[in-house]
N, C-alpha and C positions, 0 to 999 in steps of 0.2 A: 751428734758426731764431732770430735774435736780434733782439728788438724793444727798441729804446731809445725811451724816454718823458721828454720835457721837460715838467716841470710845476712849479707852485708849490703850496704850502699853501693860501695863501689865494685860492684859485680854485676856485668852484663847479663850473664846466664840468670841472677836471680831476679832482675827485671823479667826478662824472657818468660822465666819460671813462673812467676807471678801472675803474668797476663794468660799464660797457658792454663794454670790452675784455675783462674778464675772463669776461662771458657769452658773448663770440665765442668765446675760447678754449675754453671749455667745449664749443661746438658744432664748434670744427674738428677735422677727422680727426686732426690731428698735435698737437693743443693740448699733450700730454706733451713734446715736443720743444721747446716755445718757454722761451727763456731771456729773462727780463726785466730790462731795467737801469733804473733810474730815474736821471733827469739832473737837476740844479738849475737853476730858472729863477724869480729874483726879478721879480714883475711891479713894484713898486715898491722897489727897492734903497734908496731914500733914505726910506723910511716910518719914523715915529718907533718908539721900542720898543713904545709901547701908545697905540693913537689913543682917546681918551676919547669922542669923539662917536660916535654908534650910526652903523651902516650906511648907513641910510636916511638920515640927514643928511650923513654925508659923500658919499654919491651925490649927492643933490641940489646940494649946492655943487660937487662936481667938474664934473658934467653940465650945471649952469645950469637944472635943472628943479623944478618943483615938489615938495613933499615928498610929496603924494599919488601923483604919477606915479613917483617914486623907490620908492616903497611898494609899487606894481602891478607893478613890474618885480621888485623882489625876491620878492615873493609868486608870480610866474609861475615862477621859477628854482625856487623850492621846490616848486612842484607837478610840475615837471618831475622834479626828484630824487625826489619820491615814488613816480612811475612806475618808477622803477629801483630801488625799495626803499632809499631813503635819507633821513633826515631832516635837512634843513638848516634849523636854528632861527637863522635871522638876526637876530632879537630878542636872542639871546645871545652872538652874534659880537663878539669885541673884536679890531678891527683891529690888527696888531702888525708889525713888523719880521721876516721869517722867514729870515734868514741863519742865525742860530743852529741853527734847525730842521733846515735843510737841511745842516748839517754832522752832526745827529744821524744823518742817513738815510746819510750817508757812513760814519759809524763802523759803522752796523748793517749796512750792506754787507759791511765787513770781516769781520764775524762772522757773515755768510750770512742776516742778518735784514732786508734792505732794505725788502722788500715790507711786512712786518709793522710796519716803523717807518713807512711812509709811510701806510699804511691806520690805523695808531693816531693819527698826527698829524692825518690829515684828519678823523677822528670827532672827536678832540679840540677841533678849531678850530670846526667846522660844526655839532657836536652838542650839546657839552657846554660850549663857551664858555671854553674854556682859553686861556690867555694863552702862545701858542706861541714869545715872546721871552723868556720867563722862564726862567733856568737852572735853578731847583729844580723848575718844572713839566716840563721835558725830562727831568730827571733821575728823577724819578717815572715818567714815561710810558717812559723807557728800560728801567727795572726791570720794568715791566709786560709787557714784551714779551720779556724774558728776557735783557737786558743786564745788566752790572755797574753797578750805578748809581754806585760810586766810578769805575769805569773813565769812564763817560760824562761824569761831573763833571770831572774830570780834562781830558778830552780838549776838551771844551766850553769849559772855562774857559781853556785853552792855546791854542785856534783851531787845533788839530790839523789840522782838515779845512776850514780855510778857503780854503786854495789849491785844493783839490779842488772846491770848490763855483766859484768864480772859473774854475777851467779848463773845467767845464760851462758856465757863461755866455759864455765866449770862444766855446767850440766852437759854440754855438747861433748867434751873431751871424754866424760863419764859413758856418754852414748857412743863413743867412737867417730863421730863427725869430723871428718877431714877437710871435706869441700862442701861448697854450699851453691845452689839452695837444696835444703834438706828437710823434708816432709816427714812427719810422723802422724798417723792416723789412729787415733784412739790409743795411743802407746802399743799399739800391736803391729802396724804394719808400716814399713819405712820405705821411701822413694828418694834416692839421691839423683840430684840433677835436673835439668829443665826438660823433662818428660814431653813428649807428646800428649796433647789434650786428651786424646784416646786413652793413654797408658794411666794417667790420672783417673779418667772416668771409671775403667777397669778396676783399679783400687778401691775407689771409693765403693764400688758397688759390692765388691768381695768382702770389705771391710763392714759394711752395712749387713750383709747377708750370714756373715760368719761372726757375726760380733761376741758370740759367746763361745766361740770353739778356741781352740789352742791357737797361736801366734803363728803365723806363716813363717816358714825358713827363709832367708836371705832377703836381699835388699835390691830392688830395681833400680839402675843407674842409667845416667844420661848425663848430659854436658852441664859442667860445672866450673866454680872456680876453686881454686886451694891457695894456699900460701906460694905456691911454685907458679902460680898463674892460672888463666882460663883455658878450659878445652876450646878447640877449635875444629870440629868434627867437619870430614868431608860430605 
């Protein structure tokens, strides 16, 4: 069973969705037969290399809301993350362009370390306040997951996997993906957003049992991030 996941690094619901999907895979009877493939999706491809303003300030400006409202939204997402065992330290988050980081994930995929790279980058961004657009930071993180730092520096410096990132994003547009995380099971079933683990388990079981039947209609939806911002469900 193949599960393809489109997501961005600068997306809290992608981090939450990753953890919930992992919980679901652990509960699923055939979890060991799941092959996960991560695909690139930039929520803001035109984002600067580093955004100097705080996340709350940026959110307040982009959404046209008061700073205290933006702070409350961020705090709520952080609380949801804690419920899934994650530390989302939005005070430390440094907004950045994620194009180079996505290239690192593709390099890691070529070395069988894609999931490790995805996890490390999410933690670096949301928990440690790392600048994921910085080449030296990415080289350091690459070394931490077992990649050759010199190989990572060369690949990122040359843009060796830039086309792979763009190909992922073209495919996302063809599939009609507008927000992330977005999960596709065996190219038959789609799940949009950070659904509860139970919803993922149900979808996995359905896909497994109906693998030779016609694709189900419709898409399950949950909290997600898009170019317009991240959902903050009540």
